[in-house]
N, C-alpha and C positions, 0 to 999 in steps of 0.2 A: 202353132204347131213347130214355128221355125224355132222357139226359147226350147220346148221342150227337146227337139231334136240336138238343139247344139247341148244340153243340160246330156244327153245320153254320149254322146260322143265325148263330152266333156270326163263323164266317167269311166269311159273306155281308154282313157288317155292317161288317165291315173291311175286305171289298174296295171298299167304298161309301165309302170313307174310307182313301186311297192315302198322302196327305200324312202323317194321323195312326201310318196303321200302320208306314210308312217311319221315321218318328222316334224312335217306343217299341222296334221291334226294333233300327233302329240303336244307340240310346242301350242299350241291354240289352246288346245284342252286345260292346260295347267295353268295359264296366263288369264282367259275368261273363267274356269273354275274360281280362281283367286280373287278377281275383280269381281264377280257376281257373290261369293261369301263374303267380304266385306262390306258391298254395296246392303247386302240385308240385314244388316248392324247399323249402318249410317241411315238406310231407310227407316227401322224401328225406332234410332235414337233421336232422329234430327229431322227428317221428312214424313211418316206416315202420320196420318190426321189424327188428334187423341180422342180418345171418345168421351167427349163431352160435346154438349150443345153449343155449339160456333165458339171453338176452343179460340179462335183468332183474337177474342174480346176480353178475352180470359188474363188476367196479369196477376202475378205475386208480387206483393210489396214490402221490400227492403227498408231497413233505416239504417242510414250509415252517419259518422262521426269523424272524428277527428281519432279516438280511442280505438278506432276499428284497424286503423295502421299500426297500433301499438300488439293489438290481437292479431297482427297477421293475416286478417280475416278482410274478404272483397266484401262482407257487411257484416250486420249484428240483427239480430233477432228482434221481434217485435213487442212493441210496450203494451199490452192489454187494455190500460187508460187509456193511450192514441188512438187507439183502435176503435173504443168505443167514443170518442169525438169523432173519427172521420166518418164515421157510420154516419153518424148524424148531421154532420156539416157538409162533406166532399158531396157535392150534387155532381159530381163528372160518372159517378158509378152509380148502376142500376142495384147494384148488391154489393155486399162486403161479407165476407167468413173467416170465422179466425180458429184454429187448429192447434193442439201441440201433441208430439208424438209421448211415448211412453210404454209402461210394459203390463202387463196383467195375467196372473196366474189362474189357467185352466184346470180343475180337477173334475175328473169324471170318475165314475163307479169302476174298477177292474183295468184303470190305464192311469201309470204316470203320471205327478202333475206337468202340465207344459206351461213354458214361458212363452207367452205373444206377446209380438208386436201390437201397438193396441193405438188406432186413433183416435184424438179428443177433440170432437169437433161440435160447432155451434150447431143449432138445427137447421138454419139454412144454405150448411153446407152443399148437401146433394142437390137440391132443386138449384143454386148457384150455379155448380158444374153442369147439368145439365143430365145428370149419371143414372145410368137406368138401373131397377130392381128385377131379381127372378123371381122373386118371392116380396110379398107382405109389402110395409109402409117407410116411409121414412120418418126423423126421428120430431114429438112434436117440440113448439115452442112450450109446451107445461113440463115436459120430461129434461129441459135442458137448463132449467130453472137451480139455483140450488137445491141441494138434499133436494132431487125431484125425483122420481120412480126409474129403479137401475132399469135400464134394457138396452140392449146391444144390436148390432146389426152385423152380420158375418159376412165375409169377404168369401164369392163360391168356393174360391180354393180351400178354405178352412173349411168349409161346409161339406165338399167332397172329401176333404182329407178326415177329418175327425168324426163328420156326423154321418157318413157314407151317403151324402146326398138324399137325407129325409126329407120326403117332402111335406113331411108332419110337423117340422121342426117350428113352424110359425108359433109362439104359446107359447112353447116349451122354455122350463127353466135352465139355465145354464150357471154352473157356478162359477164366477171370478172372483180371484182374492176372498175365496172365504165369503162370497156375498153371492147372494141368489141373483140371477139379471134372465128378464123375460125378451127372448128373440123376437124380433119384431121385424126383422126383412132379410132379405140374403141378396147380397147387389150381383149384378149380372158378370158373366165372365169376361176377363179385361176390362177390369174395372183399373184405372191408375191415379196412385197415389199423387196430387197435384204438388208436391213440394219434394225437395231434395236439397239435404245436408241440414244445418244448424240444429237444432235439439229435436228436429222430427225425425222419426223411423222411417226407412225406407221403403216398406213394402207390409205394413200393418197388416194384420190377418182381421180385425174386428172392428168398427167404428162404435163409440160409446158417448153420449151426451158431455159438452166440456162442463157445464154450468158454473161459470163464473158471475162471482156477486160483484156487479159494477155501482151499486149502492150500498152504503151502512158501513159496520167496521171493517168488514174485512178486505172493502175494497181501496183501503189507504196504503194495501204493500203494493198494488199495482205499477204504481209509480216508478217503484224503482225496478220493477221485473221483465226483463226482457226474456223471455224462454217462450213467446210465440209466432207462429208465422201467417199471414193474412192473404188470402185470397179475395180478389175483385173482378168485376166485371163490367166493363168501361158502358157507358152509354153511348148507341146509334149516333155518327157525327162528333162524339167526342176523340181528340188526339191525345194520343200517350203525356206527350207533351204538355198540354192544358193540365190534366189529371195531376201531375207531378207538380205542375205549380200552384195548383190548389192544395193539395197534400201538403206543401212545403209550407206555404202559410199559414196552416193550421199548426203545424209542428211549431212554428216556431213562437208563435203564441202559447203553448200549450211548454215547450222550455223552459221560456224566459220564467213563467208563473214559479218554477221548482229549480232552477239552476241558470241565472243570467249572462251567465259567461259561455254556456255551450251551444254546440251546432251540432245540431241535429238534423241531416236532410234525408227523403227518402229516393227509392229508387225504384222503378216500376221494370218488372223485365216478364214479356210474355213466357206464358206459363212452358211451351215449349223448350224455350231458351231455358230456364231457371231447370229443368228436368234434363237437359244435356248437359249443365255444368260443365266441366272440366275435359266432359270428353269427344264435346265438339271437335275443338280444334286440331285433337290427335286421331279424330275419326278422317277429318279431313283428309290431313297428312297421310296416311294409311292410302285412303283410296287413291289419292294422285300418286304415291309411290308404287300400287300396285298396276295403276293405268300408265306408267311409267315401263316397268315391265313389259305390260302388254305390248307396249310401243315396240320397244327394243326388239322384240320377237317377232313383229309383224316386219321390224325392219331387215331382222335375218332370213323370214318367208322372202321378203323382195330381192336380196340377194341371191338366193336359193332359185327362187322363178324367173331371175335374171339373167344366172346362168344356165338354168335350162333352156330359155327362151333362145338364147344362144345358140346351142347346142343344135337346136330344132330349128334352124335358120334357113335350111335347105326344105324341110316341111312347110312350113310356112312360103316360103318362094313358091315350090309346086302350087301349094292351092290358091295365093295369089293369080298363076297362071293360069290356070283354070277357070279361072273367074271370080273370085271370092275379094269381094271389096275389102278396103283398108274396115269400115266397119264391122263388116262379118269377122273377121279375124281378129280383131280387137275384141268383139261378142265372146267369140270362141274360147280365147281366152282368160277372160275375167267369168265365165263360166267355169273353169275351173277352179279361181281363186276362190268362187262362191260355193261353190261344196265343199273345196275345203277347211272355210269359214264356217258354215250349219254344223258339218262335224265334229268341228271342234268345238263349236258353240254348243251339240248337242251334251258331247263328251262332258263340256265343263260344267253343263248344269248340274251333272249326275254327280259329278265330283263335288260340286258345293255342296248338293244336295246332303252326299254319304259324311262329307267334312265336317259339316254344322253344328254336330253332339262336341266335336272335338275344340272348335272354335269356339265355340259358348262356352265350354268347360275353361276356355284360356282366358279368355276375358273377364276384367276383374268385376268385382260383385257390383252392382249399383248401377252398371253400364246399358244395361237392357232393359227391358220391360218382364214385370213375373212370366209372363205367359210366352215369354221366349221371342222369335223376331217373325215377323210373316213374311209367308210367299205372298205378295199379291201381284197386282198389273202391276206396279210400279217396277218393281223386280224382274216379272218380263219383259216390261220396255226396254231396260236398261239392259240387259240380257242378248235383246235383239238389237238393240242399238250398238251395243257394241260388238257383237256378232258382225252386222254390216258393215261397221265402221271400218273394222277389222280386215274384211274380204276387200275394201276400198284401199286402205293402207299398204296392201301387201302386193293388191292386184292392178292396180291401175301401172306400176312399171311393166312389169311383164310386157302388159294387155298393149299399152303403144309402142313398147317393142316390137312386138309379133304386128302392129300395123303397119309398121314402118317397113316390111318384109321386099326386097328386090329379086320379081322372079329373074330377071338375066343374069344378077349376082349369082343365086342360089344354084341356077342351072350350068351357069359359068363355070361353079365348082367342083363339079361334077361329085363323086360321090364323098367327097370330105367335108364336115362342117364348117362354116363361115366362120373366120376371125370374128375375135372380137373389136369394137371399133374405139377410137380414142376418147368417144361420147360416153359410150356405154361404162369402158373402163372408168372414168370421171363419176360416172353416176355411181359407182358400185363403191366406190371411195367415198363418195360424200357419204353414202348412207352407214360405213364403216366411223366415219367420224361424226354422225349423229348419235350412232348408238352407243358409241364412246363417252360421248357427253354423257346421255342419259344416263349411262350407268356413274360415272362420275359423281353427278348430282346425286342419286341415290345412296351412293356408297358412303360419300360424307355426313351425309343427312345419317346413315345411319353410325358410323363413326361418330360423331358428335353424341347421338342419344347413348350409345354403350359406353363414351366416356362418361357422359354423366352420369350413367348407373353405377360405372365403376366407382366415379364418386360418392355418391348416395351411399353406395352399397359398404364404402370402405370408412363412413362417418362413424366416429364412436358414439353409439349409444346412449351411454351411459350406464346400460344396465347390464348385468350379466344374463344372457336369454338362456344359456344351453341347461337343460333339466329342470324349466320352470312349468308347473302348470297351473292354466287361470281356470276361472269359470264364472260368472258374472251370478248372483243370486237377487230375484225379486222376490220380498216376503209380502204375503198377501197383506193389502191394505188393511181391511177391516178388521184382521188380527194387529195391525202393527202402526199402522199410520198415525203418527203424531203421540206415539209411545215408546217415549223415550226408554225407559226400565224395560220394556220386553225388549226391546230391539236390542239394548245391551246386553240383556241375558241371553238371549239368543247368538247376537255376535262372540259373548266369551265363551257359552258353551260350546260353539262351532269348533274355535281356536282351540280349548283343551283337546276336545275331540281328534283334531286332525295331529293336534302336536303326539299325539301319543300313537300315533300309526306308525307302523317300522317302515322305518327306511325314508319316514319324513325330516329331511332337516330341518328347514322350518317351515312357518306358515304366519300368514300375516293377512291382513283385510286392507282392500284398497279403495276408496268413492271411485274413482277411476284410473284405467292403465295408459301411460303413455304409447305413444303412435296407435291408440284405439278411437281418437275421433272424438273423446269426449271434454269436454270444458268446463270450467268454473269459476269467472273472472271476478275478481273483487277489488274495487278501486282502494289503493292504499294510500293512506294519511300518516305524514312522518310529524311529530311534535314538532313544533318550532317554524314550521314552512306550511306554506298558505299559498298552493300553483293556483290556476284557474282552475277549472274542474275540468277543463278537455287536456290540461297538460299534467294532472293527477296521473302517477304510475300506477300501472296496473299488474295484478300479478294470479297463474294459475293457482288456484286452489285445491289440494287433495288433502283428504279426510283418512289418514290411515290408522293403521294399531301398531303396538310397541311389534318391534321382530321385520318391518316391510323394509329396511336398508338392508337388513341381511339377507332378506329372502328374494329379494330384486338384484341383489350384489350394488345396489348401491351406494358409495364410496361416504362417510363422515366427514372430512376434511380438516374439519375442526369444532370442539364442543363436543355436544351428544346427543344421540337420536333418545327418542320415547322408551319408559319405562312403565310396568303397572303401576307402579308406586305414583307417578305421577299423576293418576288420575283426582287423587283425592286431595296432593298435597300442591301442584301447581297446574292447572287444568286450561289456563290460560297461555301455555311454552310452547314455540313452533320450532321448526326448524326450514330454513330457505337455501334455494341452492346458490351456487357460489354467481352463477351470473346477479341475482338478485342483491347479492350481498354486495357487489363494486360497484353497481348501477344506483344505490341508496346509498352506501356508506363508503366512497372512491379512499381508500391511503387509513380507513380504519376497520378495527376490530368489531363486528355487529356482534359480535357475543353479548346480551345483558341490554341491546339496547332495545325500543319499544318502537310500535307501531299502531294505527288502528287501522280495522279492515273496516271500518262504519258503524258496528256492533259492539267491540268489545280492545281493550289493551290488549296487543300482547306481544310477549318477551322473547327475543332468538334464546335459543339454548344450543344451536345447532350450525353447519354450513356443511349441505350437501355435492356432491358433483354434479354439474349439470346433466339433465336428461333431455331429449329431445321429444318434445312433443309431437311434429311431422318430419318427415324426411327431408324435407325439403327448405326446413324453417333454420333460422337461427337460434340459439338459447333463450331462452324466456326465463322472469320473473316467477319462480315457484312457490310455494308456502306448504310446508306440511303442517299440517295441526293433528292433534289427539283425535281418533275419530269418534271418543266421548263428549267431543264438544258440538258435534252436530250429527246425531243418529239418525241414519236415512233409511230406507225399505230397498236403497240400491245400493248393493255394493259387489267388491269381485274380489274371492278366496284367490290366494295366490301362496302354492307349494313348491319349495322347492325338495327334490328330493335326490338320492344317490341312486336310484332304481330309474328307469324308463320311464319319463311324464307318462305316458300313455298307460301303465299298467294302475297309475293311483285313482283313475278315474271312478271304477267300483266303493275305492276305499272312500274317497270322497266325498261319494252320493251317502254311501252311509252314515257317518261323520254327520253329516247334515239331516239325513232322516230321523237319526236318534233324538235331534231336539224336535225337529217339527215336521212329518211325512208330506204336510200340504206344501211346500217349498221345491219347485220346481228345482231341478239340479243337472244339465245338459250345454249344452254347445262348450263345450271343454276346447283351449286354445293354450296350445304352449307360446311361451314366450316368441321362441322363432317364428312363430306360423304368424303371430301378431306384426311381428317387423316385417315378413314377408308381404303380408296383406297389404301393410302403409305404403310402401313400394310395386305395389301392384300393378297401377296404370303405367310407373316408368318402366317397368319389366317387359309388361306386353306388349307397349310401343316400341320399344328398342329391340325387344327378340322378332318381331315381326319386321320392320325395318331392315335386320340384319338378315331375315332371311329373304326379303326382298332382293336383297343388295348381294348377295349372293348369287341369286338366280341372272340377276343383272349382269354380275362380273359374269357369269358363266357361259351368258349368251352372246357375250359383248368377244368373249376370248373364242366361242365357233364363231363368230363372224369375221372375224381377223381371221382366221384357219381356212371358213371355206374360200374368203376372197383370195387370200395367196394360193391356199391348193389350186384353184380356176384358173388362175392367172399362169401357175407352174404349169399345168396341164396345156394350156395352150401355146405354152414356146418353149415347149418338150423337143422340135427341134432345132427352133433357134443355139438352144442351149448346150444338146448336142454338139450341132457345129461348132460353138465355141469351145466346150471342151476337147474337139477332133484337134481344134485349132492349137491348143495350148494351152488355156484357160485355167485356169488352180481352182479346186473344187471351193473350199476355202470365199475365195474372190466370188467365184458366184452364188454361194451361198448367205456371202454377208451384202450384198448387191439387191439379192431378193428380201434381206431382211429389213435392207434398208426402206426399200422402195413399201416394203410393207409397214414401217412404223411411223409413215408419213401422215397418213389420216389418223392414226391412234395422237401422233404429237397436236394434232387441229383438232381431234376431239376433247382431248385433254384440257388443253388452253380456253377453248369455249365452256366445258363444264365446269371448271374453276370459277371462271369469271360468273358464269348461270348460279354456282353455290354461293360465291361471293353476294351474290343482287338480290337473293331470295332469302338470305340467312336471318333474317328481322321476321320475316313469317315464323320460323321456329325458335328464335332467340327464349320467348316466354315458356317454353317445355324444357329449356333445358339447365340442369344446375352447374354451376360454376364450372361452366363451358364457355367459350365466347364460339359465335356460328363460324368466327373467322379462323378458328383452333390451328397454326401452323401444320403442329402435329400431326394430327388427322388428317390434313391436306395432303401434306408428304406422303404419308403413309398407304392415301389412297391413291394418289399419282403413282410412286412406286410399286404396289401390286397390279395396278393397270398397265404401267409400263411390263410389268415380270409378264400380266398374262399375253400382253399382245407379241412379245419376243418370243413365249415359246409357242404362240399360236403359230406365229412366223416360221420360226425356225424349223418345228416339224415339216410342214414342205419341202420348206429352203432345203434342207437336208436331203431330203429324196431328190431335188432339181440337183444338187451337187453328184448325187451320185450316178445322173442318167448315163448310159451307156451310149458313148459316140457312136458306135456301129447299128446299134438298133435306130437309134435317131435320125442316123444315115439314110437308112432304109425305109422309112417311112415318110422321109420325104424323096 
């Protein structure tokens, strides 16, 4: 009953101070809401258990080699032949499955064809994961054989969206790639594809058998085919280190057989870590930043509460004189802080809930699970913990102050409020220094990320992105796979149709767009040079149609591009990037030079300007080959128009469907969108950090203002007397500002030192900007000094205008 009575008394006290209550609850609501919102994403990506059986024993196996550094990749995809041998010999694992991403075209009567992400998996893939099915069964080994029966398992999302959650879907025939497939299962909601990046699609809509032939003539190509990813389950009691050593021993035996000089090793990564990818470090950084904002807010509230506690000194003294013990006074004061924190926490939860959709729309694609972010017990526990910690952070100091109330001093002071002690003033100045230090760290981090983003945005991509519309086409495999003549006929007719569309200036085909994340690398062999396998140069290969350079705005620096006549006259001519020309033939003209990609001799006819493959990477070796040398079922159509790109989508659709109405034409993207998406993670991190830093700057300024305003209010009589004795207003204002800026300066020194000490934690997330960048630090110092000076000047000006007569009457 005592606790209930104290809470009721605290509520009455807060109702009598509506301004203080509103500011406190609003500050806590915004800060706690931001913390909970970011934590929901951290929880979904990094903490929430994956929907698998014993997910802690599941590992993704990556391969790595010296060549990966040339590819500017952390790892390379897996080799199917090596997977086959690992599965047979690696005793550290209880199971191992292989998968590959791709596309399949779905055609349904009465609906336009749809292009679907598809995961091709081995028959043991789902049992290895321990994934649940909503309906039906898993794949059978006989269905995973080469040329096995065409079956498919739908994801719950596809089943609901395209088949209206039909409970009788099992056994029905769906047309994929113009070929009938039997539906044998539907995955349960929440299934997560366990791979991220590489050649694997992020969120497949269906699973089909991979059907790799590990024996016979078709198995010969697997040795050089690194287009897969492998997942494995560790046996109980086996460590990841022991399993890695076992895989490396097998790897050495395999690579020695066909590439004695090559050195390839394996990397075991927990599935949860692999799924998080590059988002892990950025999310922890954002959570730390928003927690820092909450801490600054708590420091501000502590200062406000201390000021209020000093003003209530007489009240506390009277209560002490009437028998309230020190513990009782502290408890009653802390009850107010607890009520404020609970109210702020509840409001913050509502804000986080309402703002979730906006946050998820802002987050880069692929960072969060397909089914969104869960609000589970972890989120509830985090919200409760943050609320309680906030109550402690801003409630301890005023509670301690209330517990030290002196009844004799309070009663002796008559009707006047008690003056502030030197120790209390030092506490308040220390809190100001702390929030300035935290604000400096946040502002420096935000400044570094904004400078990094600005540098990345300003990098020339090598492409003229305006007025270019693109769309990826995937031809139905049953009609086009390994049918070169049919693919070339389709490509040629589509290009002819597109070039006839009014307003189209250029149209072309390209196997993959720069900055879109797709890659095809080949080793390059120069006649007369015989470096070890690991030192062979690598090049990104793109298969393009004539007109691609004018369509994408890629300049030909020397030589020429492709022409339609080259298809019969010179099919093995290529264009290379300037970086490749300088790297392979420094100081020479590469025009007319030849090299091999392992399958044919190629002759250089032109040099194109460098094009960025990824925003954060340096220029790469790029080879452009005519598309007729490798007709493939997947290609990208690019159109440059004098019209707004979005207006061309229906006309591109008609141009394709005139040739083949079963080909899906969807997911149009402008090149501006492609470039923006490539910078999505950097833009997201920089924008949120800038938002948090702005909040920190505002809170720090309010903190300085509050301290100075309170100090001025306590010194009104003193300032009035000094003014009556002849002190100039400017001198009085200058003295107040100098005293206010002392804790700001201390906080700045501490904050800059802390930012420099922790700079290495964010160095890997920056591009072309050092964590100790002097310009950024100088700008932050100037901004905080200006904010502090402004915050101090406002009450200082009021102090300088104090009426001596009014101040003397108060005394």
